[in-house]
C-alpha positions in Angstrom: 58.4 -59.5 -49.4 62.1 -60.2 -49.4 63.5 -60.9 -52.8 65.0 -64.4 -53.1 68.5 -64.2 -54.6 70.5 -67.1 -55.9 73.9 -67.1 -57.7 73.3 -65.9 -61.3 74.5 -68.4 -63.9 74.5 -65.9 -66.8 74.1 -62.3 -67.8 70.4 -62.7 -68.4 69.7 -64.1 -64.9 71.9 -61.4 -63.4 70.0 -58.7 -65.4 66.7 -60.0 -64.1 67.9 -60.0 -60.5 69.4 -56.5 -60.9 66.1 -55.2 -62.3 64.1 -56.7 -59.4 66.6 -55.3 -56.9 66.5 -51.9 -58.5 62.7 -51.7 -58.8 62.3 -52.5 -55.1 65.4 -50.5 -54.1 66.2 -53.6 -52.1 69.8 -53.0 -50.9 69.8 -56.1 -48.6 68.9 -58.3 -51.6 71.5 -56.5 -53.7 74.1 -57.2 -51.0 73.1 -60.9 -51.0 73.5 -60.9 -54.8 76.9 -59.2 -54.6 78.0 -61.7 -51.9 77.0 -64.6 -54.1 78.6 -63.3 -57.2 82.2 -63.8 -58.0 83.6 -60.2 -58.5 85.7 -61.4 -61.5 82.5 -62.3 -63.3 80.9 -58.9 -62.8 82.0 -57.3 -66.1 80.6 -60.3 -68.1 77.4 -60.5 -66.0 76.7 -56.8 -66.3 77.4 -57.0 -70.1 76.5 -53.5 -71.4 73.7 -53.0 -68.9 75.5 -50.8 -66.3 73.5 -47.7 -65.5 73.7 -45.0 -62.9 70.9 -46.4 -60.8 72.4 -49.8 -60.7 75.9 -48.4 -60.0 74.5 -46.5 -57.0 72.5 -49.4 -55.5 75.8 -51.5 -55.8 77.7 -48.7 -54.0 75.0 -48.4 -51.3 74.7 -52.1 -50.7 78.4 -52.5 -50.5 78.6 -49.7 -48.0 75.6 -50.6 -45.8 75.9 -54.4 -45.7 79.3 -55.7 -46.8 82.2 -53.3 -46.0 82.0 -53.9 -42.3 82.1 -57.7 -42.7 84.2 -58.2 -45.8 86.2 -55.2 -47.0 88.2 -57.4 -49.3 85.1 -58.4 -51.2 84.1 -54.8 -51.5 87.5 -53.9 -52.9 87.2 -56.7 -55.5 83.8 -55.7 -56.5 84.8 -52.1 -57.0 87.9 -53.2 -58.9 85.9 -55.4 -61.3 83.0 -52.9 -61.6 85.5 -50.5 -63.0 86.2 -53.0 -65.8 82.6 -53.1 -66.8 81.4 -51.7 -70.1 79.8 -48.3 -69.7 81.7 -47.7 -66.4 83.2 -44.4 -67.7 79.9 -43.2 -69.0 78.2 -43.9 -65.7 81.0 -42.2 -63.8 80.8 -39.1 -66.0 77.1 -38.8 -65.2 77.3 -39.0 -61.4 76.2 -35.9 -59.5 78.4 -34.4 -56.8 76.3 -36.0 -54.1 76.5 -39.4 -55.8 80.3 -39.0 -56.1 80.4 -38.3 -52.3 78.7 -41.7 -51.7 81.5 -43.4 -53.7 84.1 -41.4 -51.8 82.5 -42.5 -48.5 82.8 -46.2 -49.4 86.5 -45.7 -50.3 87.0 -44.0 -46.9 85.4 -47.0 -45.2 87.7 -49.3 -47.1 90.8 -47.3 -45.9 89.5 -47.5 -42.3 88.8 -51.3 -42.6 91.9 -52.0 -44.7 92.9 -55.7 -44.6 95.5 -58.0 -46.1 93.5 -58.4 -49.3 94.5 -55.0 -50.6 97.0 -52.3 -49.8 96.4 -48.6 -49.3 98.4 -48.1 -52.6 95.9 -50.5 -54.3 93.1 -48.4 -52.9 94.7 -45.1 -54.0 95.1 -46.3 -57.6 91.5 -47.6 -57.7 90.3 -44.2 -56.4 92.0 -42.6 -59.4 90.0 -45.0 -61.7 86.9 -43.7 -59.9 88.1 -40.2 -60.5 88.2 -39.4 -56.7 
């Protein structure tokens, strides 16, 4: 059964949706959620709830469903995700394999680069992600 996703109005709604997405490992629903969510609101919506599993499903959803259609949105999400509480903690706990998934997404962003971000922007964001 496909998860119905609507734009979250607060951190609680967002948390509920993220938990459902994560439980079902539903990357398509996660992509819908990220498409509906204003990237600027991500740090507030995530509050202190960012965890490795959530971080990875975000990365996978952005890679599988969004980067080919809207690389600018992916860049924005990665930018604001890095401002979320617990970002550094989650980053520190990523395995080598998980880091490679993040690197892969950045590679796709370089290949699909558009006017919404420069390659310099991308390089500085990569440093934030310790790549």
